[in-house]
N, C-alpha and C positions, 0 to 999 in steps of 0.2 A: 427564560429557559424553556427549551422544548425537550421532551423525553420520548424516545422510541424504545421498543423492546425487541430483542432478538429471541424469537420463540423456539427454544430447544429443550423443552421439557424441564427436567431438573437442572439443566445447564443454561437455562435462560438468564438473560441479564439486560439491564437498561443501558441505553446510550443517552447521556445528558449533553445537550448542545446549548451553549450560551456563554456570555461574557463573565469573567471573574469567578469561574467555577472552582479554581484552585484555592479560593479563599473560603469555600463553603464546607466546613467540617462535617455538616450533617449529611452531605452526599457520600462521604468516605466512611464514616463510622459504622454503618450497617454491614460493610463489606470487609471489615478487619477481624480476622479470626482471633488475634491476640494483640496486645498493646506493644507490638514490635513490628517494625517495617524497615525494609531495605529499599531505598530509592535509587534506582539505576538511571543514570543520565550521562551526558557527555560534556566535554570541555566548553562547548558553545552554549548549551542550554543552561548549564549549572549556574553561571554568573547571573543569568536573567531570572530564573524561576525556582531554583533549588531552595533558597531562603524562604520564598513565599509559601511553597508547599510545606516546608519544614515547620514554619510558624503555625500553619493551619493544623498540622498533626500534633504539634506541641500543646495546643489547646485541648487536645483529647488525651493528654498525658501519655503519648506514644513515644517509645524509645526508637530513635531513628539512626539507621546505618546508611550513610551516603556512599555510593559507589560511582565514581566519575571516570568514564571511559574516554579514550580519544575519539574524535568526531570523524565520521566518514564511512562510506560503503566499503572501503578497503579494510576496515577493522571488523567487518561482520564475518568473523571466522572462528575457527576452533580455539585459537590462541586467546582471543578476547573472551570467549565463552569460559574457558578454563580460569581466566583471571577473576570472573564473577564467582565461579565455584570456590576458588581459593579464599576469597574474602568471606563468603557465606560460611565456609567451614571454619576458618580462623576465628570468626566471631560466634561460632556455635549456633547458627540460625537453625530453627526447628521447623517441623512440618506445618505449623500454624503461623510462621512468619510470612507476612505478605510482601511480595515484591511489587513495587510500583515503577512502571516504565514512564519516565518523564523525558519525552523527546520525540523525534520523528520515527520513520519506519524502521530504521536500523536498530534503534534502541528498543522499539516495541518488539521486533522479531527476536532480538537477542534475549531480552528479558523474558518473553513468553516461552522461549525454548529452555532457558535456564529454569524457569518455574516448572515446566513440564517434566524436567529430568532430575532436578535436585531433590534428593530424598524421595524419588519417584513421584513427585508432584506436590507443589505448594501453591497457595492462592496467589493470583496476581491481578493488578489493576492497570488499565491503560489510561495514561494522561497524555494524549498526543498533542504536540506543539507545532506541527506543520500541517498545511492544508492537505497534503497527500495522505498523511497518517490519519487525519480526522475523517476523511471521506472513504478511506479504503483499508489501509493495512492494520489499523487498530480494531477493526470490526471483523469478526468471522473466525478468529482462532487459528489462523495460519501463523506458525512460528518457525524460526529456523536460521540457519547460517549458510553462507556461500562456501563453495569448494572451488579450488583453482580451475577445475574443469567445467563448472556450471553453477549458476545462481540458484540459491534456495534448494539445493539438492539434499540437504540434511536438515530434518526438522520434524515437527509433530503438529497435529491438530490439537489445540489446547485453548479453551475459552477463558477469557478474563471474567472477573466477578462484576465489573462495571467499566464503562468507558466514559471518561470526563473530557469532552471536547470543548476546551476553554477557548473561545474564539478571540479573546483578548490577546492570546499569545501570537496571533497572526500579525499583530502590529509590529513585531520585531523581525518578521520573516523577510529575508531578502527577496527582491523581485524575481530572481531566477527560480528560487524555491517555490514561490507562489505559483509561477507558471507551471512548474513541474506537477504541482497538485491539480492544476486545471486539466491535465491530460487524463487523469483518472475520472474526473467529473464528466468530461466529454464522453468517455467510454460508456457510462451508464446510458446516455442518450442514444448512442449508436447501437447498443446491444438489445435494449428493451423499452426505450422511452422516447419515441419520436417527438412528442410535445416538448419534452425537456430539451432535446437537441435543438429544436426550433427556438426555444426560449434562450438558449445559450448563444445562438447566432445573433439574437437581438440585444443581448445583455453582457456580452463578453467584455465590452469596454468598462462597464460598471464593476465587474469582478476584478479586472486588472487595476482599477482605481481604488479598490478595497472598499467599495460601498458596502456598509455593514448589513443593510437589509438584503442586498443581492447575495452577499456571501452566506448569510444565515440561511437563505432560501436554498442556495445551491448545495450547501452542506447537508441540510435536512433532507432534501430530495434525493441526494446521493446515498445517504445512509438508509433511507426508506427502501431504495432499490436493493442495496446490498443486503440489508436485514431480511428482506423477503426471499432473496435467492439462497442465502445461507440457511434460513429456516427450512427451505424445501430440500436442501442437499448439503448437509454440513460437511461431508468428507469428499466432496467433489467426485461423486460417482456418476453425475449426469449434468443437470442444468448449471451447476456452479462453475463448470469449466468455461462457460461463456464469459465469466468475469476476467478471463485471461486474454481477451481481445488485444492484439498487439504485443502480448507478452512473449510468445514463442520467438518472434523476430526480435523483440526488445531485449530479452535476456541474452540472445546471441550478440546483440550490439554491445551490451554492457560488458560481457566477457571478452569480446573481441577488441574493444577499445581500451580495456583495462578498467576495473571497477572504480567508479568515482569520476572518471573523465566525462562520461555522459551521465547526468542525473537519471534516476529511474524513470521519472516522468518524461524526460526528453527522449529516452530510449523507447518508452511505450508509444510516444507520439510517432517517432520514426517507424516503429514496428506496425502501428495501426495504419499508417499510410501504405506500407507494403501489403498489409492484409486487405485493405480496400482495393489496391491496384490488382492484387491476385483475384479478388472477388469479381472485379470487372473483367479480367482476362478469362475467367470461367463463365462469363455471360450472365452473372447474377445481378450486378448493379451497373449503372451507366457511367460513362466518363464524366458526365455532369455531377453524379453523386460523388465520385472521387474528388472532383474539384471542390465540392462543398466541404468534404472532410478536410482537405488540405487547407482551404481558406479559413476554417474555424481554428485549426491548429496555429496558423499564422497569426490570427487575431489574438490567440492566447499567448503569443510570444514563444512558440514552440517550433521545433523543426517540422517542415512539411515534406521531408524526404529522409533518407537513411544513409549512413556512411558505407562506402564501398569496401567491404571486408573481403570481397571475392565470393563467388557462388559456392565454391567448395568449403570455405571457412564457415559460411552461414549454415550449410547443410551439416557440417561436422558439429558445430555448437548446438544446433537445433535437434540433433540426434540424441542429445541428453535431456530433452524436454520431458517433463513429467507426464505429458499427454501421449507420448509415444506408446503405441501398442503393436506388438509383434514386429518390432523394428520399423514400423511405418510412422512418419511424422503426421500428427493431426493438428489442424489449425482451427482457430476461431475465425470464421469468415462471415461476410455480410450478405444475406439474401436481399436485404434492403436496409436503408437507414432506419434503425429501430427494431431490426430483427436479425439476430445472429444465429449461426449454427456451428457445430463442430464437424469438420470434414477433412478428408484427405485432399491432396491436390495433385493433379497430373504433372509429370515431370516437365513438360513443355511450358505451360503457363507459369509454374513455379520458377524455373530457370529464367524465363523472360522477365518476371517481376524482379528477381534478385539482380539481374544484370542490367535492366533497363530503367530502374527507378531509384537510383542512388546518386549520391554525390561523393566527391573525393573528400576524405576526412580532413 
């Protein structure tokens, strides 16, 4: 097991990375405010890991309330959130009842927002079971739900008490979901870690083959990068915005294609290629750099272009992005591979990127 710390003063917490962590009661016990827990999971993960986690908590004499939700990005909404509240209220869960998110990014975001808002705040634990959640969404305290007009538009910054990234859960992860997680891993190399990007170019085959040493290294390096950024800027007032490389375009892809039709990581890949192309059109990176970015996404089994939503549709969806300031869309773009910046974009290069670097859905 490897352990990192997200340094946020009194809100600091550990990230434990390793195999079979769901079996280790000692990692959970210090973070339980009372002997009562609600485990929030979904219909895909529950048959695989709910009993395992429940058995571990039972050894601590914990009273367990399972809440099993439908699976998919389409259910990351207010209706599902209310169903969590309904169950917590019906069972008279208290302010010291800990919520445990057992699942991928959707479950983590829903559980975190439920924890932030139920009784004005209850403790929660992240137990991510997908690669994307282990390297990105479970760390940093971003929680929330989607709105029909935009992704993650309703939510809160609310930190977990601990993150248990049990790498054994990746054994049951479908190949498509594994690739989706690789998009967020690639992101860290692009925005701030050129040596990691170069390592990924040489080792992507091992990651897709689920080589345990390679996966453990990539997860640890990704979490190191994210923990450092979050510690420097918890609420995204500055440098943390760089973690959204590809996400402004990517969220537009998810909304435009219908939530769940493109996985989040697939949309981030398509969005990152658009961001790289726009960076090139603005004279910051070369066409060769764009080709390297596209080639790495292909090696990861991810899209190396984006769906053709139409320029106006992209602009409309991106107008709801959380980085918009005074009505102007701001993008995370590349000054070079390994260095990202937040910037506006001239109309000409932006329209050219949106119209010239897409594929038909």
